[in-house]
N, CA, C and O atoms as a GROMACS GRO file, in nm:
protein
  496
    1MET      N    1   0.111   3.869  10.198
    1MET     CA    2   0.020   3.974  10.110
    1MET      C    3   0.049   4.108  10.203
    1MET      O    4   0.009   4.183  10.114
    2TYR      N    5   0.082   4.192  10.298
    2TYR     CA    6   0.085   4.229  10.291
    2TYR      C    7   0.220   4.279  10.250
    2TYR      O    8   0.257   4.347  10.154
    3THR      N    9   0.268   4.241  10.326
    3THR     CA   10   0.445   4.272  10.237
    3THR      C   11   0.460   4.382  10.100
    3THR      O   12   0.490   4.495  10.061
    4ALA      N   13   0.395   4.196  10.051
    4ALA     CA   14   0.357   4.317   9.878
    4ALA      C   15   0.313   4.469   9.845
    4ALA      O   16   0.347   4.557   9.765
    5GLN      N   17   0.205   4.450   9.967
    5GLN     CA   18   0.160   4.563   9.883
    5GLN      C   19   0.148   4.707   9.926
    5GLN      O   20   0.077   4.799   9.886
    6LEU      N   21   0.304   4.690  10.086
    6LEU     CA   22   0.418   4.777  10.113
    6LEU      C   23   0.494   4.807  10.001
    6LEU      O   24   0.507   4.912   9.939
    7ASN      N   25   0.541   4.693   9.986
    7ASN     CA   26   0.677   4.701   9.830
    7ASN      C   27   0.535   4.798   9.752
    7ASN      O   28   0.552   4.918   9.772
    8ALA      N   29   0.436   4.774   9.688
    8ALA     CA   30   0.403   4.776   9.607
    8ALA      C   31   0.343   4.923   9.635
    8ALA      O   32   0.293   4.949   9.526
    9TYR      N   33   0.324   5.018   9.705
    9TYR     CA   34   0.286   5.093   9.757
    9TYR      C   35   0.420   5.228   9.761
    9TYR      O   36   0.425   5.345   9.721
   10GLN      N   37   0.477   5.171   9.805
   10GLN     CA   38   0.628   5.260   9.835
   10GLN      C   39   0.707   5.288   9.606
   10GLN      O   40   0.714   5.387   9.532
   11THR      N   41   0.747   5.124   9.586
   11THR     CA   42   0.731   5.174   9.403
   11THR      C   43   0.568   5.243   9.380
   11THR      O   44   0.559   5.203   9.264
   12ASN      N   45   0.456   5.304   9.399
   12ASN     CA   46   0.449   5.365   9.316
   12ASN      C   47   0.405   5.496   9.360
   12ASN      O   48   0.353   5.570   9.276
   13ASN      N   49   0.423   5.551   9.527
   13ASN     CA   50   0.388   5.613   9.565
   13ASN      C   51   0.537   5.710   9.527
   13ASN      O   52   0.581   5.795   9.604
   14LYS      N   53   0.586   5.684   9.425
   14LYS     CA   54   0.691   5.771   9.335
   14LYS      C   55   0.637   5.862   9.252
   14LYS      O   56   0.687   5.971   9.222
   15THR      N   57   0.518   5.810   9.208
   15THR     CA   58   0.471   5.884   9.055
   15THR      C   59   0.310   5.941   9.130
   15THR      O   60   0.257   5.890   9.229
   16THR      N   61   0.260   6.048   9.058
   16THR     CA   62   0.188   6.131   9.104
   16THR      C   63   0.081   6.079   9.079
   16THR      O   64   0.046   6.036   8.969
   17LEU      N   65  -0.020   6.077   9.242
   17LEU     CA   66  -0.076   6.019   9.229
   17LEU      C   67  -0.252   6.177   9.305
   17LEU      O   68  -0.256   6.277   9.376
   18SER      N   69  -0.380   6.065   9.198
   18SER     CA   70  -0.503   6.163   9.218
   18SER      C   71  -0.550   6.153   9.403
   18SER      O   72  -0.547   6.052   9.473
   19GLY      N   73  -0.596   6.315   9.447
   19GLY     CA   74  -0.684   6.316   9.570
   19GLY      C   75  -0.702   6.196   9.661
   19GLY      O   76  -0.654   6.180   9.773
   20ARG      N   77  -0.780   6.116   9.591
   20ARG     CA   78  -0.875   5.974   9.640
   20ARG      C   79  -0.742   5.870   9.647
   20ARG      O   80  -0.711   5.796   9.741
   21GLU      N   81  -0.673   5.888   9.518
   21GLU     CA   82  -0.547   5.751   9.542
   21GLU      C   83  -0.490   5.761   9.583
   21GLU      O   84  -0.401   5.681   9.552
   22LEU      N   85  -0.444   5.870   9.716
   22LEU     CA   86  -0.286   5.930   9.785
   22LEU      C   87  -0.384   5.905   9.912
   22LEU      O   88  -0.329   5.874  10.018
   23GLU      N   89  -0.564   5.920   9.906
   23GLU     CA   90  -0.571   5.906  10.061
   23GLU      C   91  -0.592   5.753  10.058
   23GLU      O   92  -0.572   5.688  10.160
   24ALA      N   93  -0.624   5.704   9.961
   24ALA     CA   94  -0.636   5.470  10.000
   24ALA      C   95  -0.540   5.448   9.960
   24ALA      O   96  -0.570   5.336   9.919
   25SER      N   97  -0.417   5.460   9.928
   25SER     CA   98  -0.202   5.497   9.969
   25SER      C   99  -0.096   5.510  10.138
   25SER      O  100  -0.002   5.452  10.193
   26VAL      N  101  -0.195   5.633  10.162
   26VAL     CA  102  -0.159   5.688  10.249
   26VAL      C  103  -0.269   5.566  10.362
   26VAL      O  104  -0.180   5.540  10.444
   27LEU      N  105  -0.378   5.492  10.407
   27LEU     CA  106  -0.493   5.421  10.461
   27LEU      C  107  -0.353   5.291  10.436
   27LEU      O  108  -0.257   5.279  10.512
   28SER      N  109  -0.376   5.217  10.325
   28SER     CA  110  -0.265   5.140  10.304
   28SER      C  111  -0.151   5.103  10.398
   28SER      O  112  -0.142   5.011  10.480
   29LYS      N  113  -0.047   5.223  10.356
   29LYS     CA  114   0.077   5.198  10.378
   29LYS      C  115   0.038   5.197  10.581
   29LYS      O  116   0.094   5.128  10.666
   30ALA      N  117  -0.062   5.288  10.598
   30ALA     CA  118  -0.067   5.223  10.738
   30ALA      C  119  -0.088   5.119  10.817
   30ALA      O  120  -0.024   5.074  10.912
   31ALA      N  121  -0.231   5.072  10.746
   31ALA     CA  122  -0.262   4.906  10.790
   31ALA      C  123  -0.147   4.806  10.736
   31ALA      O  124  -0.152   4.692  10.783
   32VAL      N  125  -0.042   4.833  10.643
   32VAL     CA  126   0.020   4.724  10.656
   32VAL      C  127   0.116   4.728  10.704
   32VAL      O  128   0.175   4.621  10.719
   33MET      N  129   0.186   4.873  10.757
   33MET     CA  130   0.320   4.852  10.916
   33MET      C  131   0.249   4.846  11.011
   33MET      O  132   0.338   4.812  11.088
   34LEU      N  133   0.144   4.850  11.085
   34LEU     CA  134   0.022   4.788  11.147
   34LEU      C  135   0.046   4.692  11.125
   34LEU      O  136   0.119   4.624  11.199
   35LYS      N  137  -0.017   4.638  10.988
   35LYS     CA  138   0.029   4.435  11.000
   35LYS      C  139   0.134   4.330  11.042
   35LYS      O  140   0.150   4.224  11.102
   36GLN      N  141   0.207   4.453  10.952
   36GLN     CA  142   0.354   4.453  11.029
   36GLN      C  143   0.363   4.388  11.157
   36GLN      O  144   0.357   4.265  11.165
   37CYS      N  145   0.377   4.465  11.262
   37CYS     CA  146   0.409   4.434  11.377
   37CYS      C  147   0.295   4.423  11.430
   37CYS      O  148   0.263   4.521  11.497
   38GLN      N  149   0.157   4.267  11.423
   38GLN     CA  150   0.078   4.245  11.393
   38GLN      C  151   0.187   4.096  11.434
   38GLN      O  152   0.224   4.037  11.535
   39ASP      N  153   0.202   4.088  11.314
   39ASP     CA  154   0.298   3.964  11.281
   39ASP      C  155   0.335   3.952  11.327
   39ASP      O  156   0.291   3.880  11.416
   40GLY      N  157   0.546   4.035  11.347
   40GLY     CA  158   0.610   4.023  11.399
   40GLY      C  159   0.596   4.028  11.513
   40GLY      O  160   0.708   4.022  11.565
   41TRP      N  161   0.465   4.040  11.637
   41TRP     CA  162   0.472   4.093  11.765
   41TRP      C  163   0.535   3.999  11.870
   41TRP      O  164   0.516   4.031  11.987
   42GLU      N  165   0.596   3.906  11.848
   42GLU     CA  166   0.777   3.805  11.891
   42GLU      C  167   0.865   3.924  11.890
   42GLU      O  168   0.890   3.959  12.005
   43SER      N  169   0.936   4.016  11.776
   43SER     CA  170   1.004   4.064  11.735
   43SER      C  171   1.044   4.199  11.860
   43SER      O  172   0.990   4.280  11.935
   44ALA      N  173   1.230   4.128  11.797
   44ALA     CA  174   1.275   4.197  11.909
   44ALA      C  175   1.281   4.336  11.857
   44ALA      O  176   1.358   4.397  11.930
   45GLU      N  177   1.217   4.442  11.728
   45GLU     CA  178   1.247   4.553  11.697
   45GLU      C  179   1.068   4.568  11.755
   45GLU      O  180   1.036   4.684  11.732
   46LEU      N  181   0.958   4.498  11.814
   46LEU     CA  182   0.848   4.519  11.756
   46LEU      C  183   0.834   4.655  11.848
   46LEU      O  184   0.847   4.735  11.754
   47THR      N  185   0.819   4.728  11.947
   47THR     CA  186   0.873   4.851  12.012
   47THR      C  187   0.822   4.932  11.924
   47THR      O  188   0.706   4.968  11.901
   48GLN      N  189   1.017   4.982  11.838
   48GLN     CA  190   1.007   5.063  11.758
   48GLN      C  191   0.942   5.093  11.679
   48GLN      O  192   0.901   5.209  11.673
   49LEU      N  193   0.901   4.980  11.570
   49LEU     CA  194   0.801   4.939  11.452
   49LEU      C  195   0.704   4.992  11.574
   49LEU      O  196   0.729   5.102  11.625
   50LEU      N  197   0.593   4.912  11.622
   50LEU     CA  198   0.426   4.972  11.647
   50LEU      C  199   0.473   5.090  11.719
   50LEU      O  200   0.370   5.157  11.724
   51SER      N  201   0.561   5.155  11.774
   51SER     CA  202   0.578   5.293  11.751
   51SER      C  203   0.576   5.425  11.623
   51SER      O  204   0.525   5.537  11.619
   52GLU      N  205   0.634   5.370  11.556
   52GLU     CA  206   0.604   5.401  11.397
   52GLU      C  207   0.507   5.366  11.333
   52GLU      O  208   0.456   5.457  11.267
   53ALA      N  209   0.457   5.264  11.325
   53ALA     CA  210   0.306   5.225  11.303
   53ALA      C  211   0.213   5.299  11.320
   53ALA      O  212   0.149   5.347  11.226
   54LEU      N  213   0.180   5.330  11.485
   54LEU     CA  214   0.143   5.360  11.506
   54LEU      C  215   0.115   5.520  11.506
   54LEU      O  216   0.015   5.571  11.455
   55LYS      N  217   0.206   5.583  11.563
   55LYS     CA  218   0.204   5.759  11.465
   55LYS      C  219   0.183   5.806  11.377
   55LYS      O  220   0.128   5.916  11.368
   56TYR      N  221   0.247   5.688  11.221
   56TYR     CA  222   0.198   5.713  11.123
   56TYR      C  223   0.040   5.711  11.119
   56TYR      O  224  -0.007   5.802  11.052
   57ASN      N  225  -0.063   5.614  11.186
   57ASN     CA  226  -0.166   5.584  11.176
   57ASN      C  227  -0.166   5.737  11.234
   57ASN      O  228  -0.116   5.840  11.189
   58GLN      N  229  -0.212   5.721  11.304
   58GLN     CA  230  -0.269   5.906  11.421
   58GLN      C  231  -0.220   6.041  11.292
   58GLN      O  232  -0.288   6.143  11.294
   59LYS      N  233  -0.137   6.034  11.217
   59LYS     CA  234  -0.116   6.084  11.221
   59LYS      C  235  -0.168   6.132  11.039
   59LYS      O  236  -0.208   6.235  10.983
   60VAL      N  237  -0.145   6.022  11.007
   60VAL     CA  238  -0.248   6.029  10.861
   60VAL      C  239  -0.406   6.062  10.923
   60VAL      O  240  -0.468   6.155  10.871
   61TRP      N  241  -0.470   5.983  11.040
   61TRP     CA  242  -0.616   6.008  11.083
   61TRP      C  243  -0.616   6.181  11.114
   61TRP      O  244  -0.725   6.230  11.087
   62SER      N  245  -0.539   6.258  11.152
   62SER     CA  246  -0.543   6.326  11.216
   62SER      C  247  -0.574   6.473  11.128
   62SER      O  248  -0.638   6.576  11.154
   63PHE      N  249  -0.492   6.423  11.010
   63PHE     CA  250  -0.569   6.512  10.829
   63PHE      C  251  -0.578   6.483  10.798
   63PHE      O  252  -0.538   6.507  10.684
   64PHE      N  253  -0.666   6.339  10.834
   64PHE     CA  254  -0.881   6.369  10.786
   64PHE      C  255  -0.909   6.417  10.832
   64PHE      O  256  -0.906   6.529  10.781
   65GLN      N  257  -0.970   6.416  10.973
   65GLN     CA  258  -0.975   6.484  11.070
   65GLN      C  259  -1.027   6.661  11.065
   65GLN      O  260  -1.137   6.711  11.085
   66THR      N  261  -0.930   6.705  11.040
   66THR     CA  262  -0.880   6.824  10.992
   66THR      C  263  -0.940   6.887  10.940
   66THR      O  264  -1.010   6.984  10.970
   67GLU      N  265  -0.886   6.768  10.738
   67GLU     CA  266  -1.016   6.824  10.605
   67GLU      C  267  -1.094   6.769  10.685
   67GLU      O  268  -1.088   6.870  10.755
   68ILE      N  269  -1.182   6.685  10.757
   68ILE     CA  270  -1.368   6.687  10.777
   68ILE      C  271  -1.394   6.763  10.765
   68ILE      O  272  -1.460   6.800  10.668
   69ALA      N  273  -1.354   6.838  10.868
   69ALA     CA  274  -1.366   6.924  11.020
   69ALA      C  275  -1.381   7.054  10.935
   69ALA      O  276  -1.463   7.117  11.001
   70ASN      N  277  -1.355   7.116  10.848
   70ASN     CA  278  -1.372   7.189  10.746
   70ASN      C  279  -1.475   7.242  10.680
   70ASN      O  280  -1.533   7.175  10.594
   71PRO      N  281  -1.520   7.389  10.714
   71PRO     CA  282  -1.620   7.436  10.665
   71PRO      C  283  -1.636   7.384  10.443
   71PRO      O  284  -1.740   7.349  10.387
   72GLU      N  285  -1.560   7.393  10.408
   72GLU     CA  286  -1.552   7.403  10.280
   72GLU      C  287  -1.514   7.284  10.193
   72GLU      O  288  -1.482   7.270  10.075
   73ASN      N  289  -1.534   7.180  10.331
   73ASN     CA  290  -1.559   7.081  10.290
   73ASN      C  291  -1.659   7.035  10.239
   73ASN      O  292  -1.767   7.061  10.292
   74PRO      N  293  -1.654   6.921  10.075
   74PRO     CA  294  -1.799   6.901  10.042
   74PRO      C  295  -1.862   6.785  10.023
   74PRO      O  296  -1.938   6.739   9.938
   75LEU      N  297  -1.796   6.735  10.159
   75LEU     CA  298  -1.867   6.593  10.132
   75LEU      C  299  -1.997   6.597  10.254
   75LEU      O  300  -2.000   6.678  10.346
   76PRO      N  301  -2.114   6.475  10.224
   76PRO     CA  302  -2.198   6.505  10.284
   76PRO      C  303  -2.156   6.499  10.412
   76PRO      O  304  -2.071   6.430  10.469
   77LYS      N  305  -2.288   6.648  10.475
   77LYS     CA  306  -2.273   6.647  10.646
   77LYS      C  307  -2.263   6.500  10.753
   77LYS      O  308  -2.186   6.467  10.843
   78LYS      N  309  -2.382   6.438  10.691
   78LYS     CA  310  -2.377   6.210  10.767
   78LYS      C  311  -2.243   6.194  10.739
   78LYS      O  312  -2.156   6.236  10.816
   79LEU      N  313  -2.215   6.133  10.629
   79LEU     CA  314  -2.076   6.092  10.565
   79LEU      C  315  -1.976   6.199  10.718
   79LEU      O  316  -1.972   6.168  10.837
   80LYS      N  317  -1.918   6.308  10.659
   80LYS     CA  318  -1.864   6.367  10.755
   80LYS      C  319  -1.845   6.358  10.900
   80LYS      O  320  -1.734   6.341  10.949
   81GLU      N  321  -1.967   6.371  10.979
   81GLU     CA  322  -1.998   6.324  11.104
   81GLU      C  323  -1.982   6.190  11.161
   81GLU      O  324  -1.974   6.164  11.281
   82ASP      N  325  -1.975   6.083  11.034
   82ASP     CA  326  -2.023   5.950  11.059
   82ASP      C  327  -1.854   5.943  11.097
   82ASP      O  328  -1.819   5.908  11.210
   83LEU      N  329  -1.695   6.001  10.928
   83LEU     CA  330  -1.580   5.965  10.905
   83LEU      C  331  -1.519   6.064  11.094
   83LEU      O  332  -1.426   6.046  11.173
   84LEU      N  333  -1.641   6.165  11.088
   84LEU     CA  334  -1.568   6.203  11.292
   84LEU      C  335  -1.502   6.118  11.326
   84LEU      O  336  -1.381   6.097  11.330
   85SER      N  337  -1.641   6.036  11.366
   85SER     CA  338  -1.706   5.936  11.406
   85SER      C  339  -1.520   5.762  11.479
   85SER      O  340  -1.453   5.694  11.557
   86LEU      N  341  -1.562   5.816  11.349
   86LEU     CA  342  -1.519   5.709  11.334
   86LEU      C  343  -1.327   5.671  11.393
   86LEU      O  344  -1.259   5.584  11.447
   87SER      N  345  -1.316   5.844  11.318
   87SER     CA  346  -1.157   5.871  11.402
   87SER      C  347  -1.164   5.909  11.468
   87SER      O  348  -1.056   5.954  11.507
   88ILE      N  349  -1.287   5.940  11.563
   88ILE     CA  350  -1.244   5.905  11.718
   88ILE      C  351  -1.221   5.770  11.834
   88ILE      O  352  -1.196   5.762  11.954
   89PHE      N  353  -1.243   5.686  11.737
   89PHE     CA  354  -1.234   5.574  11.748
   89PHE      C  355  -1.038   5.577  11.710
   89PHE      O  356  -0.943   5.624  11.773
   90VAL      N  357  -1.046   5.532  11.631
   90VAL     CA  358  -0.906   5.476  11.558
   90VAL      C  359  -0.851   5.601  11.684
   90VAL      O  360  -0.738   5.579  11.728
   91ASP      N  361  -0.887   5.662  11.712
   91ASP     CA  362  -0.782   5.802  11.860
   91ASP      C  363  -0.775   5.699  11.995
   91ASP      O  364  -0.674   5.679  12.063
   92LYS      N  365  -0.907   5.642  12.014
   92LYS     CA  366  -0.895   5.602  12.112
   92LYS      C  367  -0.866   5.438  12.116
   92LYS      O  368  -0.853   5.365  12.214
   93ARG      N  369  -0.864   5.420  12.037
   93ARG     CA  370  -0.808   5.310  11.994
   93ARG      C  371  -0.684   5.319  11.995
   93ARG      O  372  -0.631   5.266  12.093
   94THR      N  373  -0.579   5.394  11.881
   94THR     CA  374  -0.448   5.412  11.911
   94THR      C  375  -0.393   5.414  12.039
   94THR      O  376  -0.295   5.347  12.070
   95PHE      N  377  -0.492   5.537  12.164
   95PHE     CA  378  -0.397   5.526  12.254
   95PHE      C  379  -0.445   5.424  12.390
   95PHE      O  380  -0.437   5.466  12.505
   96ASP      N  381  -0.501   5.263  12.354
   96ASP     CA  382  -0.556   5.227  12.426
   96ASP      C  383  -0.363   5.091  12.378
   96ASP      O  384  -0.291   5.029  12.457
   97ILE      N  385  -0.358   5.099  12.277
   97ILE     CA  386  -0.281   4.991  12.209
   97ILE      C  387  -0.182   5.094  12.252
   97ILE      O  388  -0.121   5.058  12.152
   98MET      N  389  -0.123   5.168  12.293
   98MET     CA  390   0.017   5.245  12.313
   98MET      C  391   0.004   5.186  12.435
   98MET      O  392   0.062   5.083  12.469
   99ALA      N  393  -0.109   5.283  12.534
   99ALA     CA  394  -0.046   5.209  12.669
   99ALA      C  395  -0.055   5.046  12.751
   99ALA      O  396  -0.004   5.008  12.857
  100TYR      N  397  -0.132   4.982  12.666
  100TYR     CA  398  -0.147   4.860  12.691
  100TYR      C  399  -0.181   4.798  12.541
  100TYR      O  400  -0.291   4.787  12.486
  101PRO      N  401   0.002   4.750  12.477
  101PRO     CA  402   0.002   4.680  12.312
  101PRO      C  403  -0.021   4.534  12.400
  101PRO      O  404   0.040   4.481  12.492
  102ALA      N  405  -0.202   4.478  12.280
  102ALA     CA  406  -0.220   4.419  12.193
  102ALA      C  407  -0.221   4.375  12.087
  102ALA      O  408  -0.301   4.441  12.021
  103SER      N  409  -0.163   4.274  12.012
  103SER     CA  410  -0.164   4.256  11.823
  103SER      C  411  -0.325   4.242  11.811
  103SER      O  412  -0.386   4.286  11.713
  104GLU      N  413  -0.392   4.173  11.926
  104GLU     CA  414  -0.512   4.142  11.815
  104GLU      C  415  -0.630   4.273  11.811
  104GLU      O  416  -0.732   4.270  11.743
  105LYS      N  417  -0.567   4.437  11.941
  105LYS     CA  418  -0.633   4.537  11.922
  105LYS      C  419  -0.617   4.622  11.780
  105LYS      O  420  -0.697   4.698  11.725
  106LEU      N  421  -0.446   4.569  11.733
  106LEU     CA  422  -0.452   4.678  11.596
  106LEU      C  423  -0.593   4.568  11.469
  106LEU      O  424  -0.620   4.611  11.358
  107THR      N  425  -0.646   4.458  11.514
  107THR     CA  426  -0.674   4.360  11.383
  107THR      C  427  -0.824   4.504  11.345
  107THR      O  428  -0.891   4.472  11.247
  108PRO      N  429  -0.872   4.659  11.423
  108PRO     CA  430  -0.978   4.709  11.330
  108PRO      C  431  -0.904   4.807  11.290
  108PRO      O  432  -0.942   4.857  11.184
  109LEU      N  433  -0.819   4.848  11.332
  109LEU     CA  434  -0.750   4.973  11.274
  109LEU      C  435  -0.672   4.900  11.157
  109LEU      O  436  -0.619   4.987  11.087
  110ILE      N  437  -0.645   4.768  11.109
  110ILE     CA  438  -0.644   4.770  11.001
  110ILE      C  439  -0.705   4.708  10.907
  110ILE      O  440  -0.659   4.695  10.793
  111ASN      N  441  -0.839   4.656  10.953
  111ASN     CA  442  -0.916   4.665  10.880
  111ASN      C  443  -1.046   4.831  10.824
  111ASN      O  444  -1.121   4.833  10.727
  112ILE      N  445  -1.030   4.913  10.902
  112ILE     CA  446  -1.124   5.054  10.872
  112ILE      C  447  -1.026   5.100  10.748
  112ILE      O  448  -1.040   5.133  10.630
  113ASN      N  449  -0.872   5.074  10.881
  113ASN     CA  450  -0.837   5.156  10.718
  113ASN      C  451  -0.822   5.141  10.536
  113ASN      O  452  -0.851   5.215  10.442
  114LEU      N  453  -0.740   4.956  10.554
  114LEU     CA  454  -0.811   4.835  10.462
  114LEU      C  455  -0.992   4.891  10.351
  114LEU      O  456  -1.022   4.887  10.231
  115ASN      N  457  -1.036   4.917  10.428
  115ASN     CA  458  -1.158   4.896  10.432
  115ASN      C  459  -1.204   5.081  10.345
  115ASN      O  460  -1.219   5.103  10.225
  116ILE      N  461  -1.210   5.137  10.412
  116ILE     CA  462  -1.200   5.307  10.355
  116ILE      C  463  -1.107   5.297  10.238
  116ILE      O  464  -1.143   5.353  10.135
  117ALA      N  465  -0.975   5.226  10.241
  117ALA     CA  466  -0.882   5.267  10.074
  117ALA      C  467  -0.945   5.196   9.997
  117ALA      O  468  -0.918   5.237   9.884
  118ALA      N  469  -1.064   5.050   9.987
  118ALA     CA  470  -1.071   4.984   9.925
  118ALA      C  471  -1.231   5.089   9.856
  118ALA      O  472  -1.271   5.109   9.741
  119GLY      N  473  -1.260   5.115   9.931
  119GLY     CA  474  -1.430   5.236   9.957
  119GLY      C  475  -1.356   5.378   9.795
  119GLY      O  476  -1.424   5.425   9.703
  120LEU      N  477  -1.184   5.407   9.830
  120LEU     CA  478  -1.178   5.568   9.722
  120LEU      C  479  -1.091   5.455   9.629
  120LEU      O  480  -1.172   5.434   9.538
  121ARG      N  481  -1.044   5.421   9.617
  121ARG     CA  482  -1.008   5.343   9.474
  121ARG      C  483  -1.162   5.292   9.400
  121ARG      O  484  -1.186   5.256   9.284
  122ALA      N  485  -1.234   5.304   9.497
  122ALA     CA  486  -1.336   5.171   9.398
  122ALA      C  487  -1.459   5.342   9.328
  122ALA      O  488  -1.520   5.355   9.222
  123SER      N  489  -1.446   5.425   9.434
  123SER     CA  490  -1.558   5.562   9.383
  123SER      C  491  -1.476   5.624   9.292
  123SER      O  492  -1.524   5.714   9.223
  124GLN      N  493  -1.336   5.587   9.275
  124GLN     CA  494  -1.255   5.679   9.118
  124GLN      C  495  -1.332   5.683   9.034
  124GLN      O  496  -1.304   5.736   8.927
   0.00000   0.00000   0.00000
């Protein structure tokens, strides 16, 4: 299922996306990359793939942190606070996985990304 999502992302990414769709798309891509690592945990390429997936996810969330912290961001204050708290969790979990890799630790990151992506798509 996730491989099909990644393929769809890569195909659709070639077209121009709206802001929310772009955000949903990069979150979905990050989730799929993390899920592929989780599913291939015994793979010989896991170290490289996990590093790439975690770095990509970290870049996505760093971008969101920057955008949310911008004083001109129009989101409601409470939503920005909640998203920043969530981003701190994502950062902590990412560093924990880098230090002590375990496939089950990826599940919350995958779920967070997919849920936020679904919410972004639903709000269009």
